[in-house]
LUMBA-231292 format. One line per 2 residues: number of its first residue (from 1); for each residue y, x, z of C-alpha. Coordinates in nm, 4 decimals, padded with zeros to 6 digits, always signed. Last residue first. Layout:
// residues N
NUM	Y:X:Z; ...
//
This chain:
// residues 605
605	+10.4522:-08.9670:+19.1627; +10.2649:-09.1576:+18.8925
603	+10.0302:-09.4407:+18.9986; +09.6566:-09.4213:+18.9403
601	+09.5584:-09.4724:+19.3015; +09.3890:-09.1329:+19.3059
599	+09.7279:-08.9671:+19.2620; +09.8746:-08.8953:+18.9091
597	+10.0683:-08.5683:+18.8917; +10.4126:-08.5707:+18.7238
595	+10.4363:-08.3032:+18.4517; +10.5759:-07.9690:+18.5790
593	+10.3258:-07.7401:+18.4126; +10.4227:-07.3667:+18.4271
591	+10.3975:-07.1482:+18.1152; +10.4036:-06.7685:+18.0962
589	+10.1375:-06.7829:+17.8113; +09.9033:-06.5619:+18.0065
587	+09.9677:-06.7712:+18.3161; +09.8929:-07.0930:+18.1200
585	+09.5552:-06.9432:+17.9989; +09.4627:-06.8518:+18.3625
583	+09.5426:-07.2025:+18.4804; +09.2936:-07.3468:+18.2295
581	+09.4537:-07.6032:+17.9995; +09.4319:-07.9735:+18.0546
579	+09.2685:-08.1809:+17.7758; +09.3878:-08.3175:+17.4383
577	+09.0993:-08.3811:+17.3627; +08.7977:-08.5716:+17.4903
575	+08.5663:-08.4035:+17.2281; +08.4305:-08.7316:+17.0865
573	+08.7269:-08.9434:+17.1968; +08.9771:-08.7360:+17.0001
571	+09.3088:-08.8731:+17.1324; +09.6385:-08.9347:+16.9525
569	+09.7056:-09.2664:+17.1226; +09.6116:-09.4671:+16.8087
567	+09.2869:-09.2734:+16.8056; +09.2400:-08.9374:+16.6434
565	+09.0355:-08.8732:+16.3301; +08.7130:-08.6657:+16.2844
563	+08.5801:-08.7086:+15.9364; +08.8910:-08.8728:+15.7909
561	+08.8272:-09.1548:+15.5380; +08.7891:-09.4427:+15.7859
559	+09.0742:-09.3099:+16.0064; +09.2947:-09.3677:+15.7010
557	+09.2879:-09.7408:+15.7906; +09.3256:-10.0281:+15.5374
555	+08.9930:-09.9598:+15.3558; +08.9377:-10.0163:+14.9835
553	+08.7764:-09.6754:+14.9293; +09.0264:-09.5792:+14.6582
551	+09.3141:-09.6937:+14.8820; +09.1800:-09.4866:+15.1735
549	+09.1511:-09.1846:+14.9430; +09.5266:-09.2080:+14.8673
547	+09.6158:-09.2573:+15.2262; +09.4201:-08.9439:+15.3237
545	+09.5851:-08.7425:+15.0443; +09.9364:-08.8536:+15.1226
543	+10.1206:-08.7308:+14.8125; +10.3931:-08.4623:+14.8352
541	+10.6423:-08.4033:+14.5556; +10.8229:-08.1320:+14.3764
539	+11.1463:-08.0041:+14.2346; +11.2940:-07.6896:+14.0885
537	+11.6015:-07.5378:+13.9330; +11.5477:-07.1556:+13.9565
535	+11.6618:-06.9571:+14.2618; +11.8085:-06.6253:+14.1569
533	+11.8767:-06.3912:+14.4418; +12.1242:-06.5841:+14.6447
531	+11.8686:-06.8595:+14.6987; +11.6645:-06.6262:+14.9218
529	+11.9560:-06.5844:+15.1625; +12.0000:-06.9591:+15.1869
527	+11.6352:-06.9890:+15.2644; +11.6346:-06.7086:+15.5214
525	+11.9288:-06.8603:+15.6995; +11.7624:-07.1938:+15.7391
523	+11.7175:-07.2460:+16.1146; +11.9300:-06.9732:+16.2728
521	+12.1874:-06.9700:+15.9916; +12.2213:-07.3470:+15.9957
519	+12.2533:-07.3437:+16.3735; +12.5277:-07.0755:+16.3491
517	+12.7081:-07.2774:+16.0801; +12.7073:-07.5977:+16.2878
515	+12.5215:-07.8915:+16.1320; +12.7761:-08.1467:+16.0207
513	+12.5362:-08.3225:+15.7763; +12.8101:-08.3366:+15.5108
511	+13.0212:-08.0289:+15.5910; +12.7632:-07.7779:+15.7291
509	+12.4220:-07.8560:+15.5776; +12.5277:-08.0292:+15.2638
507	+12.7960:-07.7666:+15.1827; +12.5524:-07.4836:+15.2511
505	+12.3059:-07.6382:+15.0111; +12.5759:-07.6731:+14.7414
503	+12.6827:-07.3107:+14.7944; +12.3239:-07.1850:+14.7833
501	+12.2547:-07.3567:+14.4415; +11.8916:-07.4663:+14.4157
499	+11.9177:-07.8157:+14.5719; +11.5842:-07.9708:+14.5193
497	+11.4572:-08.2384:+14.2729; +11.2773:-08.4828:+14.4913
495	+10.9600:-08.5961:+14.6491; +10.7691:-08.8932:+14.7782
493	+10.4138:-09.0045:+14.8350; +10.1538:-09.2814:+14.8197
491	+10.3921:-09.5437:+14.9532; +10.1807:-09.8635:+14.9764
489	+10.2928:-10.1984:+14.8385; +10.0208:-10.2161:+14.5745
487	+10.0959:-09.8599:+14.4605; +10.4217:-09.6664:+14.5248
485	+10.5425:-09.3189:+14.4265; +10.8772:-09.2381:+14.5809
483	+11.1600:-09.0526:+14.4106; +11.4582:-08.8478:+14.5237
481	+11.7274:-08.7117:+14.2919; +11.9821:-08.8376:+14.5540
479	+12.2635:-09.0820:+14.4811; +12.6056:-09.0322:+14.6399
477	+12.7967:-09.3510:+14.6952; +12.7736:-09.3328:+15.0751
475	+12.9208:-08.9833:+15.0789; +13.2628:-09.0903:+14.9515
473	+13.5196:-08.8007:+14.9608; +13.3126:-08.5009:+15.0697
471	+12.9889:-08.5470:+14.8880; +13.1667:-08.7496:+14.6116
469	+13.2134:-08.4372:+14.3923; +12.8352:-08.4021:+14.3734
467	+12.7884:-08.7478:+14.2230; +12.7774:-08.6311:+13.8595
465	+12.4828:-08.3927:+13.9365; +12.2649:-08.6530:+14.1188
463	+12.2382:-08.5061:+14.4680; +11.9628:-08.2539:+14.5239
461	+11.7207:-08.3030:+14.8184; +11.7028:-08.0080:+15.0538
459	+11.8388:-08.1961:+15.3509; +11.5440:-08.4358:+15.3643
457	+11.4859:-08.7903:+15.2514; +11.7711:-09.0202:+15.3708
455	+11.9538:-08.7157:+15.4927; +12.1908:-08.7691:+15.7849
453	+12.5560:-08.8782:+15.8061; +12.7468:-08.8796:+16.1372
451	+12.8761:-09.1093:+16.4046; +12.5920:-09.0239:+16.6429
449	+12.5402:-09.3883:+16.7355; +12.6503:-09.5151:+16.3918
447	+12.3965:-09.2988:+16.2062; +12.4897:-09.3147:+15.8374
445	+12.2341:-09.2689:+15.5517; +12.2568:-09.0041:+15.2783
443	+12.1242:-08.9292:+14.9333; +12.1077:-09.2993:+14.8402
441	+11.7815:-09.3568:+14.6536; +11.7938:-09.3477:+14.2781
439	+11.4190:-09.3934:+14.2112; +11.1119:-09.6009:+14.3066
437	+10.8241:-09.5061:+14.0840; +10.5658:-09.7706:+14.0131
435	+10.1898:-09.8266:+14.0265; +10.0281:-10.1632:+14.0327
433	+09.6557:-10.1204:+14.0994; +09.4155:-10.4016:+14.0284
431	+09.0559:-10.3073:+14.1141; +08.9578:-10.6708:+14.1758
429	+09.2153:-10.9144:+14.0571; +09.4438:-11.0403:+14.3251
427	+09.4382:-11.3837:+14.4886; +09.7149:-11.6026:+14.6352
425	+09.6486:-11.9715:+14.7289; +09.3143:-11.8979:+14.9046
423	+09.4623:-12.0024:+15.2440; +09.4249:-11.6527:+15.3834
421	+09.5907:-11.5094:+15.0764; +09.8849:-11.7563:+15.1123
419	+09.9310:-11.6651:+15.4776; +09.9145:-11.2882:+15.3996
417	+10.1729:-11.3392:+15.1155; +10.3945:-11.5187:+15.3648
415	+10.3758:-11.2179:+15.5980; +10.4714:-10.9836:+15.3114
413	+10.7683:-11.1997:+15.2211; +10.8751:-11.2095:+15.5877
411	+10.9009:-10.8348:+15.5932; +11.1145:-10.8281:+15.2743
409	+11.3170:-11.1248:+15.3991; +11.4324:-10.9274:+15.7014
407	+11.4650:-10.6005:+15.5036; +11.6955:-10.7509:+15.2381
405	+11.9187:-10.9135:+15.5005; +11.9378:-10.5871:+15.6909
403	+12.0237:-10.3833:+15.3825; +12.2970:-10.6258:+15.2628
401	+12.4651:-10.7040:+15.5975; +12.3521:-11.0434:+15.7230
399	+12.2524:-11.3831:+15.6100; +11.8739:-11.4228:+15.5679
397	+11.7116:-11.7434:+15.4460; +11.3647:-11.9002:+15.4035
395	+11.2667:-12.1832:+15.1791; +10.9262:-12.3363:+15.2295
393	+10.7793:-12.5306:+14.9346; +10.5441:-12.8215:+14.9465
391	+10.7263:-13.0362:+14.6963; +10.9143:-12.8261:+14.4492
389	+11.2166:-12.5856:+14.4591; +11.2754:-12.3810:+14.1420
387	+11.4617:-12.1163:+14.3474; +11.7653:-12.0639:+14.1223
385	+11.8224:-12.4211:+14.0097; +11.7289:-12.6072:+14.3386
383	+11.9281:-12.3636:+14.5472; +12.2260:-12.3834:+14.3124
381	+12.2045:-12.7674:+14.3241; +12.1964:-12.7645:+14.7012
379	+12.5089:-12.5520:+14.7082; +12.6856:-12.7614:+14.4520
377	+12.5946:-13.0829:+14.6465; +12.7484:-12.9246:+14.9606
375	+12.5328:-12.7866:+15.2349; +12.6138:-12.8593:+15.6063
373	+12.3569:-13.1370:+15.6404; +12.0885:-12.8970:+15.5083
371	+12.1131:-12.6837:+15.8243; +11.9019:-12.9116:+16.0514
369	+11.6104:-12.8687:+15.8163; +11.3704:-13.0978:+15.6220
367	+11.4540:-13.1121:+15.2580; +11.2862:-13.4403:+15.1601
365	+11.0417:-13.5582:+14.8881; +10.7565:-13.5989:+15.1382
363	+10.7898:-13.2383:+15.2471; +11.0204:-12.9517:+15.1494
361	+11.0615:-12.7370:+15.4575; +11.3925:-12.5552:+15.4889
359	+11.4581:-12.2339:+15.6847; +11.7140:-12.0450:+15.8896
357	+11.5725:-11.7608:+16.1066; +11.7227:-11.6379:+16.4375
355	+11.9780:-11.4030:+16.5946; +11.9150:-11.1255:+16.3494
353	+11.8916:-10.7730:+16.4792; +11.6097:-10.6453:+16.2578
351	+11.3474:-10.7338:+16.5109; +11.5042:-11.0785:+16.5315
349	+11.4043:-11.1527:+16.1722; +11.0392:-11.0504:+16.2423
347	+11.0484:-11.2646:+16.5516; +11.1609:-11.5605:+16.3454
345	+10.8681:-11.5026:+16.1073; +10.6260:-11.5116:+16.4061
343	+10.8016:-11.8237:+16.5390; +10.7513:-11.9931:+16.2006
341	+10.3789:-11.9025:+16.2163; +10.3538:-12.0471:+16.5741
339	+10.5336:-12.3659:+16.4581; +10.2576:-12.4101:+16.1884
337	+10.3249:-12.3643:+15.8211; +10.2849:-12.6775:+15.6114
335	+10.5827:-12.6035:+15.3892; +10.3899:-12.3022:+15.2696
333	+10.3215:-12.3978:+14.9058; +10.5830:-12.1792:+14.7500
331	+10.7442:-11.9249:+14.9784; +11.0898:-11.9546:+14.8225
329	+11.3025:-11.6615:+14.9444; +11.6726:-11.6669:+15.0129
327	+11.9558:-11.4188:+15.0448; +12.3075:-11.4446:+15.1782
325	+12.5189:-11.1244:+15.1897; +12.7363:-10.9313:+15.4155
323	+13.0974:-10.8155:+15.4068; +13.2045:-10.9952:+15.7274
321	+13.3317:-11.2886:+15.5160; +12.9772:-11.3202:+15.3655
319	+12.8206:-11.3344:+15.7126; +13.0711:-11.5945:+15.8220
317	+13.0001:-11.8095:+15.5041; +12.6302:-11.8155:+15.5927
315	+12.6497:-11.8774:+15.9701; +12.9502:-12.1042:+15.9146
313	+12.7599:-12.3659:+15.7157; +13.0702:-12.5389:+15.5599
311	+13.0176:-12.2911:+15.2758; +13.3027:-12.0889:+15.1229
309	+13.1043:-11.7769:+15.0250; +12.7842:-11.9774:+15.0024
307	+12.7403:-11.9790:+14.6241; +12.8806:-11.6243:+14.5948
305	+12.6228:-11.4767:+14.8347; +12.3294:-11.6694:+14.7033
303	+12.0943:-11.3799:+14.6112; +11.7301:-11.4422:+14.5360
301	+11.4296:-11.2557:+14.6911; +11.1044:-11.2473:+14.5027
299	+10.8018:-11.4421:+14.6028; +10.6227:-11.2820:+14.3059
297	+10.2812:-11.1120:+14.3349; +10.1160:-10.7891:+14.2342
295	+10.4515:-10.6097:+14.2685; +10.3930:-10.4800:+14.6194
293	+10.7284:-10.3175:+14.6913; +10.7782:-09.9745:+14.8594
291	+11.1564:-09.9673:+14.8903; +11.1549:-10.3040:+15.0615
289	+11.3279:-10.6446:+15.0390; +11.1479:-10.7360:+14.7201
287	+11.4129:-10.8280:+14.4639; +11.7294:-10.6846:+14.6103
285	+11.5553:-10.3924:+14.7843; +11.3666:-10.2891:+14.4727
283	+11.6871:-10.3386:+14.2586; +11.8830:-10.1072:+14.4924
281	+11.6136:-09.8390:+14.5000; +11.5835:-09.8289:+14.1188
279	+11.2529:-09.9228:+13.9669; +11.0643:-09.7073:+13.7220
277	+10.7421:-09.8456:+13.5662; +10.4417:-09.6084:+13.5461
275	+10.3851:-09.4226:+13.2212; +10.0940:-09.4727:+13.2070
273	+09.8016:-09.7132:+13.2167; +09.5174:-09.6672:+13.4667
271	+09.1718:-09.6177:+13.3179; +08.9189:-09.6994:+13.5838
269	+08.5863:-09.5103:+13.6530; +08.6459:-09.5603:+14.0270
267	+08.6633:-09.2065:+14.1648; +08.6655:-08.9859:+13.8595
265	+08.8757:-09.2204:+13.6491; +09.1137:-09.2981:+13.9346
263	+09.1608:-08.9294:+14.0065; +09.2151:-08.8296:+13.6507
261	+09.4746:-09.1045:+13.5847; +09.6295:-09.0023:+13.9159
259	+09.6787:-08.6440:+13.8034; +09.8240:-08.7455:+13.4765
257	+10.0771:-08.9697:+13.6455; +10.1612:-08.6777:+13.8716
255	+10.2278:-08.4450:+13.5676; +10.4331:-08.7054:+13.3800
253	+10.6457:-08.7942:+13.6809; +10.7248:-08.4276:+13.7416
251	+10.8613:-08.3769:+13.3892; +11.0564:-08.7055:+13.4209
249	+11.2433:-08.5729:+13.7295; +11.3685:-08.2643:+13.5566
247	+11.1928:-07.9279:+13.5460; +11.2546:-07.5580:+13.5495
245	+11.0327:-07.4760:+13.8438; +10.7509:-07.6916:+13.9936
243	+10.6342:-07.7808:+14.3394; +10.3318:-07.9825:+14.4511
241	+10.1608:-08.0716:+14.7886; +09.8657:-08.2978:+14.7897
239	+09.8797:-08.3958:+15.1574; +09.6349:-08.3696:+15.4497
237	+09.6887:-08.5070:+15.7999; +09.7277:-08.4157:+16.1555
235	+09.8942:-08.6472:+16.4016; +09.7590:-08.9368:+16.2008
233	+09.9380:-09.2204:+16.0064; +09.8133:-09.5067:+15.7864
231	+09.6547:-09.7286:+16.0568; +09.9335:-09.6273:+16.2950
229	+09.9978:-09.3406:+16.5339; +10.3218:-09.2553:+16.7082
227	+10.4568:-08.9188:+16.5875; +10.3964:-08.5525:+16.6667
225	+10.3715:-08.4523:+16.3077; +10.1193:-08.1980:+16.1667
223	+10.0357:-08.1002:+15.8079; +09.7331:-07.9599:+15.6416
221	+09.8019:-07.8821:+15.2734; +09.5838:-07.9499:+14.9689
219	+09.7996:-07.7082:+14.7766; +09.9951:-07.6776:+14.4592
217	+10.2364:-07.4410:+14.2913; +10.3826:-07.4055:+13.9392
215	+10.6808:-07.1766:+13.8918; +10.5318:-06.8868:+14.1055
213	+10.8616:-06.6909:+14.0473; +10.9385:-06.5899:+14.4042
211	+11.2291:-06.8361:+14.4112; +10.9750:-07.1032:+14.3338
209	+10.7573:-06.9768:+14.6165; +11.0621:-07.0044:+14.8445
207	+11.0656:-07.3805:+14.7666; +10.6989:-07.3956:+14.8585
205	+10.7634:-07.2179:+15.1776; +11.0443:-07.4439:+15.2715
203	+10.8559:-07.7739:+15.2194; +10.5121:-07.6703:+15.3509
201	+10.4991:-07.9965:+15.5577; +10.5385:-08.0878:+15.9175
199	+10.4340:-07.7372:+15.9931; +10.2931:-07.6433:+16.3286
197	+10.5720:-07.4875:+16.5279; +10.5836:-07.1326:+16.6743
195	+10.7340:-07.0712:+17.0137; +10.9382:-06.8121:+17.2020
193	+10.9914:-06.8178:+17.5851; +10.7530:-06.5253:+17.6568
191	+10.7155:-06.2805:+17.3637; +10.3518:-06.1831:+17.3039
189	+10.2018:-06.5132:+17.4375; +10.3824:-06.7165:+17.1827
187	+10.3785:-07.0920:+17.2725; +10.2750:-07.3356:+16.9993
185	+10.5079:-07.6405:+16.9463; +10.4027:-07.9593:+16.7767
183	+10.6945:-08.1129:+16.5979; +10.8892:-08.4395:+16.6065
181	+10.9905:-08.5511:+16.2621; +11.2785:-08.3770:+16.0698
179	+11.5916:-08.1936:+16.1720; +11.3836:-08.0151:+16.4437
177	+11.3146:-07.7014:+16.2353; +11.0763:-07.4996:+16.4588
175	+10.9224:-07.1901:+16.3003; +10.5860:-07.1738:+16.1311
173	+10.2195:-07.1111:+16.2349; +10.0192:-07.2964:+15.9685
171	+10.1316:-07.0578:+15.7007; +10.1103:-07.1500:+15.3259
169	+09.7957:-07.1346:+15.1206; +09.8742:-07.1055:+14.7461
167	+09.7022:-07.2849:+14.4598; +09.8514:-07.1800:+14.1300
165	+09.9309:-07.4423:+13.8675; +09.8535:-07.3928:+13.5005
163	+09.7887:-07.7541:+13.4065; +09.4100:-07.7004:+13.3838
161	+09.4082:-07.5495:+13.7376; +09.6092:-07.8595:+13.8489
159	+09.3502:-08.0918:+13.7141; +09.0429:-07.9069:+13.8499
157	+09.1994:-07.8885:+14.1932; +09.2716:-08.2592:+14.2061
155	+08.9252:-08.3531:+14.0679; +08.7628:-08.1422:+14.3413
153	+08.9733:-08.3168:+14.6133; +08.8909:-08.6515:+14.4633
151	+08.5159:-08.5700:+14.4597; +08.5301:-08.4586:+14.8241
149	+08.7063:-08.7749:+14.9352; +08.4441:-08.9826:+14.7457
147	+08.1732:-08.7936:+14.9337; +08.3394:-08.8542:+15.2645
145	+08.3926:-09.2272:+15.1962; +08.0307:-09.2673:+15.0731
143	+07.9025:-09.1227:+15.3994; +08.1183:-09.3721:+15.5864
141	+07.9680:-09.6637:+15.4031; +07.6130:-09.5277:+15.4326
139	+07.6422:-09.5064:+15.8100; +07.5622:-09.1531:+15.9240
137	+07.9329:-09.0896:+15.9950; +07.9238:-09.3387:+16.2709
135	+07.6469:-09.1371:+16.4416; +07.8496:-08.8172:+16.4291
133	+08.1586:-09.0216:+16.5428; +07.9946:-09.1095:+16.8761
131	+08.3284:-09.1457:+17.0647; +08.4927:-09.2629:+16.7382
129	+08.2392:-09.5500:+16.6894; +08.2858:-09.6459:+17.0699
127	+08.6630:-09.6554:+17.0124; +08.6220:-09.8597:+16.6970
125	+08.4325:-10.1390:+16.8813; +08.1272:-10.2188:+16.6793
123	+08.1717:-10.5069:+16.4284; +08.1118:-10.2877:+16.1212
121	+07.7878:-10.1679:+16.2719; +07.6482:-10.5190:+16.2983
119	+07.6997:-10.6097:+15.9357; +07.6162:-10.2603:+15.8158
117	+07.2688:-10.2693:+15.9830; +07.1083:-09.9216:+15.9939
115	+07.3665:-09.7479:+16.2184; +07.3006:-09.9442:+16.5346
113	+07.5169:-09.8919:+16.8465; +07.4730:-09.6687:+17.1604
111	+07.1458:-09.5425:+17.0086; +06.8284:-09.5128:+17.2237
109	+06.7301:-09.1452:+17.2210; +06.6510:-08.9618:+16.8982
107	+06.3352:-08.7557:+16.8502; +06.3745:-08.4238:+16.6772
105	+06.1495:-08.2671:+16.4108; +05.8712:-08.5191:+16.4297
103	+05.6131:-08.4125:+16.1756; +05.4150:-08.6782:+15.9973
101	+05.1211:-08.6446:+15.7586; +04.9529:-08.8420:+15.4705
99	+05.2171:-09.1099:+15.4216; +05.1956:-09.3513:+15.1330
97	+05.5405:-09.3022:+14.9707; +05.7041:-09.6090:+14.8115
95	+05.8178:-09.7002:+14.4624; +06.0302:-09.9595:+14.2793
93	+06.3168:-09.9709:+14.5338; +06.4057:-09.6007:+14.5016
91	+06.7562:-09.6907:+14.3816; +06.8164:-09.9387:+14.6679
89	+06.9133:-10.3035:+14.6603; +06.6529:-10.3901:+14.4015
87	+06.3720:-10.3763:+14.6638; +06.0326:-10.4257:+14.5033
85	+05.7641:-10.6233:+14.6929; +05.6967:-10.8907:+14.4266
83	+05.4564:-10.6726:+14.2262; +05.2949:-10.3972:+14.4418
81	+05.5147:-10.0893:+14.4846; +05.4509:-09.7955:+14.2550
79	+05.2919:-09.5073:+14.4369; +05.4143:-09.1632:+14.5559
77	+05.1632:-08.9658:+14.7751; +05.2557:-08.8313:+15.1165
75	+05.4295:-08.5689:+15.3298; +05.6782:-08.6857:+15.5867
73	+05.9317:-08.4854:+15.7881; +06.1197:-08.6406:+16.0681
71	+06.4598:-08.6706:+16.2442; +06.4788:-08.9688:+16.4809
69	+06.7627:-09.2031:+16.3802; +06.5710:-09.5217:+16.4742
67	+06.2930:-09.4650:+16.7288; +05.9491:-09.3490:+16.6424
65	+05.6599:-09.4790:+16.8635; +05.4487:-09.6400:+16.5831
63	+05.4748:-09.3150:+16.3734; +05.3277:-09.1066:+16.6640
61	+05.0457:-09.3572:+16.7061; +04.9654:-09.3353:+16.3341
59	+04.9632:-08.9632:+16.3410; +04.7277:-08.9537:+16.6410
57	+04.4958:-09.2207:+16.5115; +04.4454:-09.0112:+16.1965
55	+04.5685:-09.1611:+15.8708; +04.4343:-09.3509:+15.5678
53	+04.3001:-09.6643:+15.7403; +04.5980:-09.6678:+15.9748
51	+04.8387:-09.7177:+15.6848; +05.1789:-09.5545:+15.7384
49	+05.4033:-09.6491:+15.4439; +05.7259:-09.4796:+15.3409
47	+06.0341:-09.6488:+15.1931; +06.2906:-09.4116:+15.0401
45	+06.6609:-09.4051:+15.1199; +06.9826:-09.2414:+14.9917
43	+07.1449:-08.9037:+14.9130; +07.2575:-08.8034:+15.2676
41	+06.8995:-08.8488:+15.3976; +06.7228:-09.1662:+15.4887
39	+06.3544:-09.2624:+15.5548; +06.2732:-09.6286:+15.5613
37	+05.9602:-09.6540:+15.7768; +05.6874:-09.9188:+15.7112
35	+05.4062:-09.9434:+15.9613; +05.0855:-10.1254:+15.8720
33	+04.9298:-10.3204:+16.1558; +05.0274:-10.6653:+16.0138
31	+05.3806:-10.5606:+15.9497; +05.5395:-10.3037:+16.1831
29	+05.8920:-10.2222:+16.0678; +06.0943:-09.9108:+16.1276
27	+06.4491:-09.8421:+16.0123; +06.6720:-09.5576:+15.8961
25	+06.4438:-09.2940:+16.0401; +06.6399:-08.9729:+15.9592
23	+06.5579:-08.7118:+15.7002; +06.2828:-08.5092:+15.5386
21	+06.0643:-08.5780:+15.2386; +05.7546:-08.4036:+15.1160
19	+05.5902:-08.5081:+14.7914; +05.2348:-08.5559:+14.6516
17	+05.2611:-08.6936:+14.3034; +05.0632:-09.0040:+14.1809
15	+05.3691:-09.2026:+14.0921; +05.6704:-08.9812:+14.0024
13	+05.7411:-09.1840:+13.6784; +05.7941:-09.4897:+13.9033
11	+06.1044:-09.3266:+14.0543; +06.1699:-09.0718:+14.3441
9	+06.5224:-08.9251:+14.3804; +06.7238:-09.1077:+14.6478
7	+06.5401:-08.9629:+14.9541; +06.5657:-08.6022:+14.8292
5	+06.2640:-08.4318:+14.6862; +06.0309:-08.1450:+14.7478
3	+06.1246:-08.0626:+15.1022; +05.9138:-07.7730:+15.2170
1	+05.9942:-07.7415:+15.5851
//
């Protein structure tokens, strides 16, 4: 093969040249005895023309039988297209290649779905696309995703190199540390009964690299978590992993903001403003009902705890008496919601433990709701004043403990935004990206079932210095030096300043998290040992690389930006994995399978 040009290269100035192109048959059209074949390679498309008056009967016959996606080589002469036949949709649309010879390198069978029509291809069942992923990746849209992902990876490496970071590859075979997400275990053939674990993140290794004096580390790290799948979650994923020594939070913010400026410029040619706003966790929850708020629209939560403390409506006053709060949200313009949509919102409330959902529809100059009769004039005036109630509004309430009430309205807020967008009442500017840092999270959360505290982020997160004395006396008031990076309601990543003092780390493990000393030593003894030999103050962050690329590509699913993703059930449909292991392999690993067998009827024993 003597390819002279790729399929996105030829222009009018190449007219008259003899060229050789190779690629896939994107489409074939027979117009009045002349065959037009759009030839495609990874760079783009070129129209080629097979004129029977200029070809042998054998070559023309071969061209007339070609199926889509067959691999071919064409040699021909470049000519400018006749006036009125240009195609402005492709870069080579002003020229065509008059074919002189054709070599069929590999003929394709009938495709399970078309790849040349983006409208049809986008409607193909995703499972079928994943089964034939190699065909799906030929679609220009998917090819663009992979190329953009590669550009973002290159830009990331270039940026960190310029900033003096060292890229270090940390081990994939690690040890089990079951304090975090569920892990994948790997049996060790050499010592029966022992296992490696695939890393959930390089967290412990990158902290030890700081002890080792690396000071500035980064890695595009592969991570593994045996969790249920979602549109933004896969069993294996990539993160931009960063750790720095001798820093405070603002130092890390500046570096990551610089990285994202570079990435957005390279990927979208957009200049994003910095510094990003900082929003404290409590304010984020109070205003938006979530710690990853989408700040492109309002619909903010408003507190009415004091106004309803003595209310005749016992649901509200009872919640306040029990130490809870009353919050409301004005979904402006949504008074006309259907009963089904109200039921969906009610289900969201119930999913957080609420018994139901209180609401008011403002229609025909009236406040329509069975709860309004319990409100005093002062309570109604407060609602009117603080919510700016107008005709057509829908007022939604949550009365519960603070966090639960915030989360209920936070989820309903997002649903209301979906309804408003669908109705054309809420629009966003194209390429609008609202970045912010959410900071000052509580260091600890309480598990009522286990009657103990657990880390809100992870057990290596440093408490705010002035809160360290509260670790024993009042853990719920301890703030962590944890930060999340959010854009348009999506958490891009999170990190923290770490505990670098071995005595503080031991205190958190044993006395606050109540992990027995022998378990601490078995799981984290090497870290505590390393910290005895001069651990510098340090901190870091991990950004979800797949999620970041999906945002840049404008797709809601990270499966669209991963070459070979798993399904929602964690299955690779192309290779049909996971699959049973060979009995010989199991014997070598000293493993015996005791999973229930499925009889031919499909029911489990």
